[in-house]
LUMSELUM-917314 format. One record per residue (C-alpha): x, y, z; residue in one letter. Coordinates in steps of 0.05 Angstrom, whole numbers, padded with zeros to 5 digits, always signed. Last residue first. Layout:
<atoms>
XYZa
...
</atoms>
This chain:
<atoms>
-00759-01130-02019i
-00691-01137-01989g
-00661-01091-02040q
-00711-01037-02023s
-00695-01044-01949a
-00621-01041-01961e
-00630-00977-02000q
-00676-00946-01949h
-00625-00960-01894y
-00569-00932-01935l
-00609-00869-01949k
-00622-00861-01874k
-00550-00875-01858l
-00529-00822-01908w
-00580-00772-01881i
-00557-00785-01810t
-00484-00779-01830l
-00499-00712-01865a
-00537-00689-01803i
-00479-00711-01759v
-00430-00678-01806s
-00470-00614-01803c
-00471-00615-01726f
-00397-00631-01723t
-00380-00575-01770s
-00424-00526-01732t
-00395-00549-01665t
-00325-00543-01692g
-00336-00473-01718s
-00372-00451-01655i
-00319-00484-01611v
-00264-00451-01652f
-00295-00383-01642l
-00300-00395-01567g
-00229-00421-01566w
-00202-00357-01594f
-00172-00318-01535s
-00155-00382-01497k
-00109-00405-01553l
-00056-00354-01535s
-00029-00293-01572l
+00046-00288-01558s
+00067-00234-01509e
+00097-00170-01536p
+00172-00159-01526m
+00189-00111-01468d
+00224-00166-01430s
+00219-00179-01356t
+00277-00184-01308t
+00270-00243-01263n
+00236-00234-01196t
+00260-00227-01125p
+00205-00240-01074r
+00171-00178-01046t
+00159-00150-00977l
+00189-00186-00917w
+00248-00227-00941h
+00261-00190-01006n
+00259-00123-00970q
+00308-00147-00917l
+00356-00171-00971n
+00349-00106-01008r
+00364-00067-00945m
+00426-00109-00933k
+00453-00090-01002g
+00515-00052-00979n
+00491+00015-01007e
+00421+00014-00979l
+00445-00008-00910l
+00497+00048-00910d
+00445+00099-00929l
+00401+00074-00872i
+00459+00081-00824i
+00472+00153-00844k
+00399+00170-00841s
+00392+00141-00771f
+00449+00185-00746d
+00419+00246-00779r
+00351+00234-00747t
+00381+00222-00678i
+00400+00296-00677p
+00327+00313-00663s
+00310+00383-00689g
+00237+00369-00704k
+00215+00306-00670q
+00230+00241-00705f
+00200+00203-00764v
+00222+00140-00801f
+00219+00143-00876s
+00180+00118-00937f
+00191+00156-01002g
+00186+00229-01022g
+00129+00221-01071f
+00127+00206-01146n
+00067+00213-01193y
+00066+00166-01252t
+00087+00105-01213p
+00093+00046-01262q
+00029+00009-01275t
+00011-00056-01240l
-00034-00108-01273t
-00078-00156-01234y
-00098-00230-01241g
-00051-00256-01188k
-00045-00238-01116h
+00012-00242-01064k
+00070-00207-01099d
+00023-00158-01133m
-00003-00136-01065f
+00067-00127-01036v
+00088-00087-01097q
+00025-00044-01091a
+00040-00028-01018y
+00111-00008-01035p
+00087+00034-01095l
+00033+00074-01061e
-00036+00051-01079l
-00091+00071-01128f
-00142+00016-01144v
-00174+00010-01212a
-00241-00006-01245s
-00273-00021-01178l
-00334-00065-01180k
-00343-00060-01104k
-00349-00135-01101q
-00288-00147-01144r
-00243-00101-01103i
-00270-00130-01039e
-00256-00200-01064e
-00184-00180-01079p
-00171-00163-01005i
-00126-00102-00997y
-00106-00113-00924n
-00113-00037-00915s
-00188-00043-00926d
-00216-00004-00984i
-00238+00068-00989v
-00281+00085-01050k
-00269+00144-01096i
-00324+00157-01148a
-00365+00199-01100d
-00308+00249-01092r
-00302+00257-01168n
-00230+00250-01190f
-00190+00313-01202n
-00120+00282-01205l
-00092+00335-01158v
-00150+00351-01111n
-00191+00287-01109e
-00138+00234-01122l
-00088+00270-01078y
-00139+00280-01023n
-00153+00205-01023r
-00078+00190-01022v
-00067+00241-00966f
-00123+00211-00923s
-00091+00143-00916d
-00150+00096-00915n
-00130+00058-00977d
-00152+00075-01047c
-00206+00052-01095g
-00233+00074-01163v
-00304+00075-01190l
-00308+00099-01262s
-00329+00171-01276n
-00321+00158-01351t
-00275+00218-01360r
-00236+00205-01296r
-00223+00132-01313l
-00205+00150-01385m
-00156+00203-01361e
-00124+00153-01314i
-00109+00108-01374d
-00093+00034-01374t
-00160-00001-01361v
-00183-00067-01392n
-00121-00104-01373s
-00067-00150-01400s
-00096-00183-01463l
-00036-00156-01500r
-00065-00085-01499q
-00029-00069-01564i
-00034-00139-01594t
-00102-00167-01576l
-00144-00104-01572m
-00110-00069-01630s
-00112-00131-01674s
-00187-00137-01659l
-00198-00065-01678n
-00159-00070-01743a
-00192-00135-01765t
-00262-00111-01749y
-00251-00045-01785s
-00224-00080-01847s
-00281-00132-01847s
-00335-00079-01839l
-00307-00032-01891i
-00298-00087-01944l
-00367-00117-01929v
-00400-00050-01938v
-00365-00041-02005f
-00386-00112-02024l
-00458-00094-02006w
-00457-00032-02050v
-00431-00072-02109i
-00483-00128-02095f
-00541-00080-02097v
-00518-00054-02165i
-00504-00124-02190r
-00573-00147-02168t
-00603-00091-02208l
-00564-00116-02268n
-00596-00184-02260s
-00559-00248-02281y
-00507-00257-02226v
-00464-00318-02234k
-00443-00357-02173e
-00370-00356-02152r
-00373-00323-02082h
-00310-00325-02040a
-00302-00250-02025f
-00302-00267-01951f
-00366-00230-01936l
-00389-00249-02006s
-00397-00320-01982s
-00455-00297-01938f
-00494-00268-01997t
-00487-00330-02042f
-00500-00378-01985w
-00563-00341-01965t
-00588-00338-02037a
-00575-00412-02049f
-00609-00432-01984a
-00669-00388-01999i
-00677-00418-02069q
-00669-00489-02045s
-00724-00480-01993k
-00769-00447-02044l
-00762-00507-02090s
-00719-00505-02152g
-00713-00453-02205k
-00665-00408-02167l
-00601-00433-02199d
-00632-00417-02268p
-00628-00343-02250s
-00675-00297-02286s
-00739-00290-02246p
-00711-00309-02179v
-00651-00262-02182e
-00683-00198-02156l
-00723-00228-02099f
-00667-00273-02078w
-00617-00216-02078v
-00665-00172-02038i
-00678-00227-01988l
-00603-00238-01977t
-00591-00163-01971t
-00643-00161-01916y
-00613-00219-01880i
-00543-00188-01883l
-00569-00119-01863i
-00603-00150-01803v
-00540-00187-01782g
-00498-00124-01788t
-00549-00085-01748v
-00548-00137-01693v
-00472-00140-01690w
-00467-00064-01688m
-00517-00061-01631q
-00477-00114-01594w
-00415-00071-01600t
-00362-00091-01649f
-00288-00105-01638p
-00306-00144-01575k
-00338-00206-01606m
-00271-00239-01619f
-00256-00231-01545m
-00312-00278-01527w
-00268-00327-01488t
-00224-00270-01461e
-00285-00238-01428e
-00305-00304-01396e
-00234-00315-01371a
-00233-00245-01338s
-00191-00187-01365i
-00138-00166-01313d
-00158-00124-01254p
-00124-00056-01250v
-00072-00031-01201i
-00050+00041-01207m
+00013+00070-01176t
+00025+00133-01135l
+00098+00139-01115g
+00145+00116-01062s
+00217+00092-01059e
+00238+00054-00996l
+00288+00070-00941y
+00278+00145-00944p
+00335+00183-00907q
+00305+00203-00841t
+00247+00252-00834f
+00244+00307-00782e
+00175+00333-00761v
+00127+00391-00771k
+00156+00432-00828d
+00169+00369-00869i
+00097+00344-00863r
+00064+00392-00913e
+00116+00373-00965v
+00106+00299-00959l
+00152+00242-00937v
+00110+00178-00932t
+00107+00141-00866i
+00114+00065-00867d
+00132+00054-00795g
+00175+00073-00736v
+00149+00139-00710i
+00188+00182-00661a
+00186+00220-00595d
+00112+00215-00584y
+00065+00264-00550t
+00114+00318-00572k
+00063+00364-00605d
+00096+00350-00672n
+00099+00276-00658v
+00024+00274-00645l
+00013+00317-00707e
+00048+00265-00750i
+00001+00212-00721l
-00059+00253-00742d
-00032+00255-00813s
-00021+00180-00811f
-00095+00167-00795n
-00109+00116-00742g
-00087+00053-00708n
-00028+00069-00664f
+00010+00020-00622e
+00061+00047-00573h
+00132+00019-00573f
+00182+00031-00517e
+00253+00056-00523h
+00322+00056-00493p
+00368+00082-00548l
+00440+00068-00533s
+00500+00109-00553y
+00559+00110-00600l
+00578+00036-00606h
+00504+00018-00605s
+00490+00058-00668l
+00495-00002-00715n
+00449-00042-00669e
+00398+00014-00668v
+00398+00015-00744v
+00388-00061-00749m
+00333-00059-00697d
+00296-00004-00736f
+00301-00045-00800l
+00273-00106-00765r
+00216-00065-00737i
+00201-00034-00805c
+00199-00100-00842f
+00157-00137-00792g
+00159-00156-00719d
+00130-00134-00653y
+00138-00176-00591r
+00104-00224-00544n
+00045-00250-00584e
+00065-00219-00650g
+00037-00158-00685l
+00069-00148-00754v
+00088-00079-00777i
+00111-00070-00849f
+00080-00137-00868p
+00025-00116-00857r
-00005-00047-00857n
-00052-00019-00804q
-00007-00025-00742i
+00023+00045-00742p
+00082+00044-00692i
+00092+00102-00644a
+00158+00107-00608i
+00164+00136-00538k
+00238+00142-00522m
+00252+00117-00451k
+00256+00161-00390k
+00286+00120-00333e
+00328+00077-00379v
+00350+00140-00415t
+00329+00175-00479p
+00371+00234-00504m
+00349+00304-00486a
+00387+00339-00541w
+00452+00378-00551g
+00480+00314-00582k
+00548+00326-00550s
+00605+00306-00595p
+00638+00237-00588r
+00697+00208-00551l
+00709+00267-00505t
+00652+00266-00453i
+00672+00295-00385n
+00598+00300-00365g
+00594+00367-00401p
+00636+00363-00464w
+00712+00363-00470t
+00723+00391-00539v
+00781+00372-00584d
+00772+00427-00635g
+00716+00466-00670v
+00723+00422-00731d
+00685+00442-00794d
+00749+00460-00829s
+00787+00521-00852s
+00857+00539-00872r
+00857+00614-00878y
+00858+00645-00946t
+00911+00679-00989g
+00937+00615-01020s
+00947+00583-00951v
+00946+00630-00891k
+00971+00612-00823v
+00922+00637-00770l
+00922+00571-00733s
+00879+00510-00719k
+00824+00533-00766s
+00749+00542-00760f
+00704+00578-00809g
+00730+00615-00870f
+00679+00669-00884g
+00687+00702-00817p
+00747+00672-00778t
+00742+00622-00722w
+00804+00597-00685i
+00809+00527-00657n
+00810+00505-00584l
+00840+00539-00523e
+00838+00509-00454k
+00851+00567-00406d
+00781+00575-00376t
+00792+00531-00315k
+00738+00493-00276g
+00769+00426-00292d
+00756+00441-00365v
+00723+00504-00392i
+00733+00504-00467n
+00755+00564-00507i
+00741+00582-00580i
+00786+00636-00605r
+00752+00690-00645f
+00774+00731-00705r
+00748+00798-00727p
+00781+00820-00792s
+00802+00894-00800d
+00774+00909-00731l
+00720+00962-00731l
+00718+01028-00693v
+00649+01058-00699e
+00633+01131-00713g
+00613+01117-00785g
+00676+01080-00800k
+00738+01085-00756l
+00792+01033-00772q
+00826+00980-00731m
+00886+00934-00741i
+00891+00889-00680g
+00879+00889-00605s
+00951+00910-00591l
+00945+00969-00637g
+00950+00981-00711k
+00912+01043-00735y
+00883+01033-00804n
+00884+01107-00822n
+00815+01130-00798s
+00831+01119-00725l
+00886+01172-00723r
+00844+01223-00760e
+00783+01211-00717a
+00825+01223-00654l
+00854+01286-00686l
+00785+01312-00703e
+00758+01302-00633q
+00821+01333-00603l
+00805+01397-00640s
+00851+01427-00692t
+00872+01500-00685n
+00929+01504-00734t
+01002+01508-00713t
+01003+01434-00697k
+01055+01409-00646t
+01007+01409-00587n
+00953+01372-00626m
+01002+01319-00650k
+01023+01301-00580s
+00951+01300-00556i
+00929+01256-00614a
+00985+01207-00599q
+00965+01207-00525t
+00892+01194-00543i
+00910+01136-00590i
+00954+01104-00536s
+00898+01113-00484i
+00849+01078-00531i
+00899+01023-00548d
+00911+01007-00474y
+00836+01003-00462a
+00828+00959-00523r
+00882+00912-00498l
+00850+00907-00430a
+00782+00891-00461y
+00815+00838-00505i
+00842+00802-00445g
+00909+00810-00411p
+00938+00744-00386k
+00952+00738-00312p
+01008+00695-00283n
+00973+00688-00216d
+00914+00735-00211e
+00896+00799-00173d
+00966+00827-00184s
+00953+00871-00245y
+01010+00922-00248k
+01068+00873-00250t
+01033+00825-00296r
+01012+00883-00340f
+01083+00908-00347e
+01107+00841-00374k
+01045+00835-00418q
+01058+00904-00448f
+01129+00887-00466s
+01109+00821-00497a
+01051+00855-00535y
+01098+00907-00564t
+01150+00853-00582t
+01098+00817-00624t
+01078+00744-00620n
+01012+00751-00582r
+00970+00769-00642d
+00896+00774-00624y
+00837+00727-00619c
+00772+00754-00591t
+00744+00706-00540k
+00686+00657-00547i
+00664+00604-00498g
+00646+00530-00496l
+00622+00499-00431t
+00649+00430-00412g
+00648+00444-00336e
+00608+00506-00319m
+00593+00485-00247d
+00667+00477-00236h
+00677+00552-00244n
+00740+00583-00271g
+00810+00592-00246q
+00816+00642-00302p
+00762+00684-00267d
+00702+00696-00311l
+00682+00764-00336l
+00717+00756-00402s
+00677+00693-00418a
+00612+00732-00405i
+00627+00788-00454g
+00656+00739-00503e
+00592+00698-00509t
+00576+00634-00473i
+00559+00566-00503i
+00531+00506-00465w
+00520+00436-00492a
+00481+00378-00463s
+00491+00306-00485d
+00518+00282-00418v
+00513+00335-00363g
+00497+00407-00348v
+00421+00400-00351l
+00418+00351-00293g
+00373+00394-00249m
+00429+00410-00200k
+00473+00429-00259k
+00417+00472-00286p
+00414+00512-00221v
+00488+00517-00205k
+00501+00545-00275f
+00464+00610-00261l
+00500+00626-00196g
+00563+00650-00229t
+00524+00677-00290v
+00482+00721-00246t
+00538+00748-00202p
+00581+00762-00264l
+00528+00799-00304s
+00494+00764-00361s
+00489+00765-00437q
+00478+00714-00492l
+00479+00647-00455v
+00468+00594-00509i
+00441+00528-00485f
+00438+00465-00528t
+00397+00414-00490r
+00337+00415-00537s
+00278+00371-00520q
+00231+00424-00493v
+00163+00404-00465n
+00181+00395-00392s
+00237+00446-00393l
+00240+00459-00318k
+00294+00512-00327f
+00244+00568-00317q
+00223+00541-00249k
+00296+00541-00226e
+00302+00614-00245v
+00241+00631-00203e
+00272+00597-00143d
+00336+00636-00157w
+00296+00701-00149y
+00302+00696-00073p
+00374+00723-00076d
+00419+00680-00033t
+00472+00673-00087s
+00480+00748-00095e
+00461+00807-00140s
+00411+00776-00187i
+00387+00812-00250r
+00325+00775-00272p
+00336+00719-00322l
+00300+00710-00388v
+00298+00638-00412i
+00280+00630-00485r
+00257+00566-00520h
+00263+00531-00587e
+00309+00580-00621i
+00322+00556-00692k
+00370+00517-00735a
+00381+00510-00810g
+00447+00547-00815v
+00416+00612-00841d
+00360+00608-00790r
+00412+00604-00735l
+00442+00670-00758t
+00375+00705-00761e
+00356+00681-00691s
+00425+00702-00665l
+00418+00772-00693l
+00348+00780-00664a
+00369+00754-00596l
+00429+00800-00594r
+00383+00859-00609g
+00334+00837-00555i
+00387+00827-00501g
+00396+00901-00485g
+00322+00911-00470g
+00337+00965-00419y
+00320+00930-00353g
+00384+00888-00355d
+00344+00824-00368d
+00395+00769-00366e
+00400+00721-00423y
+00388+00647-00437v
+00374+00619-00507v
+00352+00547-00516v
+00374+00515-00581v
+00344+00470-00635r
+00376+00442-00698k
+00444+00420-00672w
+00485+00392-00730y
+00551+00394-00691y
+00586+00441-00739a
+00521+00480-00751s
+00515+00500-00678v
+00589+00521-00677i
+00578+00559-00742d
+00519+00596-00712g
+00560+00614-00651i
+00613+00645-00697c
+00559+00683-00735a
+00532+00709-00669m
+00601+00733-00649q
+00610+00766-00717a
+00544+00804-00707a
+00566+00825-00637v
+00630+00857-00662d
+00659+00879-00595s
+00658+00952-00577g
+00698+01014-00596m
+00643+01065-00608r
+00664+01137-00618i
+00613+01190-00595l
+00626+01263-00616f
+00574+01261-00672p
+00519+01240-00622w
+00451+01248-00655l
+00475+01257-00727r
+00522+01198-00720q
+00467+01154-00690i
+00418+01168-00747l
+00415+01098-00777p
+00411+01060-00711p
+00467+01008-00704t
+00442+00938-00686i
+00480+00908-00627t
+00495+00978-00602p
+00567+00991-00585a
+00607+00985-00520a
+00677+01005-00498f
+00656+01077-00509s
+00699+01136-00530i
+00666+01203-00515v
+00697+01265-00544p
+00687+01328-00503v
+00667+01386-00549v
+00703+01450-00531q
+00718+01475-00601d
+00646+01466-00622d
+00617+01504-00563s
+00590+01467-00504l
+00516+01459-00495n
+00524+01414-00434k
+00465+01373-00459n
+00509+01336-00509k
+00558+01312-00456v
+00501+01287-00412v
+00467+01253-00472d
+00532+01218-00490a
+00538+01193-00418v
+00467+01165-00421t
+00480+01130-00487v
+00547+01100-00466a
+00518+01073-00402e
+00461+01039-00440q
+00511+01011-00489w
+00547+00974-00434t
+00621+00974-00416e
+00625+01049-00408m
+00698+01071-00414g
+00726+01136-00441i
+00713+01210-00429i
+00759+01261-00462v
+00777+01333-00444q
+00765+01327-00369v
+00752+01390-00330k
+00758+01352-00264e
+00699+01386-00229e
+00648+01402-00283k
+00665+01351-00337i
+00683+01294-00290l
+00622+01307-00246h
+00575+01305-00306e
+00606+01241-00330a
+00603+01208-00262a
+00529+01225-00255y
+00514+01195-00324a
+00553+01132-00307a
+00516+01125-00240l
+00451+01130-00279f
+00473+01079-00331p
+00493+01027-00279d
+00549+00981-00301r
+00580+00989-00231g
+00593+01061-00250s
+00660+01071-00216d
+00699+01134-00234r
+00772+01138-00254f
+00807+01204-00268h
+00869+01193-00311l
+00922+01248-00318i
+00960+01255-00383l
+01023+01298-00385e
+01052+01335-00443d
+01116+01372-00458t
+01172+01326-00437k
+01138+01262-00461s
+01170+01194-00448q
+01153+01183-00375n
+01084+01212-00383n
+01069+01168-00443f
+01092+01104-00410n
+01053+01122-00346e
+00989+01135-00386a
+00994+01069-00424a
+01007+01029-00360i
+00951+01065-00324e
+00903+01049-00380m
+00921+00975-00379a
+00913+00970-00303a
+00846+01004-00304k
+00821+00960-00361q
+00843+00897-00325q
+00806+00918-00262k
+00744+00936-00302g
+00743+00869-00338i
+00751+00831-00273r
+00694+00871-00242s
+00701+00916-00181d
+00720+00980-00218v
+00663+00977-00267d
+00688+01033-00312i
+00681+01108-00326i
+00749+01136-00346a
+00758+01212-00349g
+00819+01240-00384v
+00852+01304-00361n
+00906+01331-00407t
+00963+01371-00376i
+01010+01413-00417s
+01078+01415-00383k
+01099+01487-00361e
+01099+01469-00288d
+01152+01418-00301q
+01194+01470-00337a
+01186+01516-00278e
+01206+01461-00230v
+01266+01445-00274a
+01285+01518-00276y
+01278+01524-00200s
+01323+01464-00193l
+01374+01492-00241n
+01377+01558-00203f
+01381+01524-00135l
+01438+01482-00159l
+01476+01542-00186y
+01464+01583-00122i
+01490+01526-00079i
+01551+01519-00123l
+01565+01594-00117l
+01557+01590-00042p
+01609+01534-00042f
+01659+01569-00088l
+01678+01626-00038i
+01687+01581+00021g
+01725+01533-00022l
+01774+01588-00040r
+01786+01606+00034q
+01798+01534+00051v
+01851+01530-00002t
+01886+01592+00024k
+01887+01566+00094a
+01920+01502+00069t
+01971+01541+00031s
+01991+01580+00094h
+01995+01518+00136s
+02044+01488+00088s
+02088+01547+00083m
</atoms>
């Protein structure tokens, strides 16, 4: 019974087993058929396979493709990689091969704009029909977008870095550290790719008050033994360039790797130098870095790392990309992942649509709706994919590594430590972060300038014309400017030292400015006036003294003051007045003789009486009776003349004594110019030119005087006035009496120290000078060397002194004395005759 049932069971299994095999084969064939029915999309990727960027892009695209293929049951994406080595011709060949042989439907990649252009031309020249257009998505974009680019290549989508934003970020870094001059370094790729970046950088630097002082164009170098390195070393011999701020705009990895060895050997990657590299170069570098680039600042696009999507991608990326320990995907890898993700979404949508929509249109549709990928929120505008708000993280190469991250830069907001918004805006500051500069300097920012050393001291010119600003001693220089310079240097000693040597200069200040402009001298310590035409040539510190054109006029001499009462009338007027008086006296005598009993005496008595009568009328003090009517007519006219003359004399004398207050005989520039009076000025050409061109003085009327301003010279040359700048005039007035100083009518920029254009030392000096002005030390120094402190003067008029009238008093006294002597003589004579007659 048992054996029978067993045999029966075996018989059943024998029947079911073939059925099971048939079932499995059927399902397997169905699965294979279903697999064969998947829609395959071929995507061509043209990248630089051997570069760090290319390797990361390849890994990111493979991750995106694998994720899509594993999830999709109807579509499959196959990647076809081709290596271009950043060569446009190899990229063009690869594109043609991908279209012909691999039948790709999309071409992505191309790290340089030259590659993208050549690939776009290849696609365009295939003369494909509209529904067979192969979209081209480039990782590069032109620095400056041509206006007709969309009409030329409508199928080209550009997904490159925002170069303009990068240049703006570099400009803000330069501005944050007050660098005024930079040296630009870039590799010549043979296609002029660096020109557009150079133009954008130049415009950005101009906006922040800086400029490009020098350009170094590098040939493309393939290895460290390339003979072109000798030529590179020659270009870095910056004999006449003071800037030590270097900006590397573009370079291939072999070139930038060897590039820093040359300046480091020459001492250009050290204390007070600064190096900045763009994102394209920073992304090429290995995270382990390069010790030759110590202290270099770089730029990398900042993206959100706190999303689950990024965490998942980073985990897969570390598995796929094994070239580095604990690798971090860069922005180029994220963009590559985003591009494949966008393509896969377009493919999925295209296969579900009932209408015949091209892949080009679907890609544009996806990108036009603020697509959010790992690299950020992006949108397609005019064929270019733009990030919603480009942000850059500043990196600092320390110990050869590129993983030190500083602050974040955002357009319009500057630098901030994080992306946390406050009141709808990012927190911003002028701080790039805690930078470790070349030479391992952390306590102060790099000056970005060739600072003086003991071996190469700062050459400072000192103009020796004007004491006490510069005083020549036996063993050292002294004076107001030297003491001020020493005070500033002492205040800066905690930051850096300024080894220097003085060079005497005895010449025109404008010529001296040119010697600083052409870098013969590094600076000028002296009494240099800030003028408009000089600002474009040199840097001026904060003025330490006010300056303006003042006029010094000699006071009225003692002789002139003695006879001041004669000044109201000219000598011709006095002569005519005297003649009229005598003539009137004779007429009165002639008319009154016949009828006046007072004129019956001798001729001598008659003349005396007539003269006294006429002269007393000048003061309206006459009391004698007039008998003739004709005399009355003459006398009425004479009294009118006397009234006019006395009133005019009184008014004019009052004006001279009260209004001018016996101070000077010249107070008006217009009067000097109108009368063509001789005026003086010092030997500074700009003052003479100012008098001639602005104040319109005659050239022949302007006389140059010695810078020591000797009063005898002013008297000898019979100068009506001397025009000096205010500090010189104050020194002159402090030493010499008998002159009057007018307030400056025409103001200048003040006295300053001078440095070469772009020198960062200028700003440090200005800060110290401002501090000295505010704390009163500058006033103490000025009182010691230039002018003694004086009491505040009153605006009340001065009292009229005796010296203005003593001549008149002497005449009156002399006349009285003379008459009294005559009277005494007559009296003594009469007394003598009386005694004699009594004795007889």
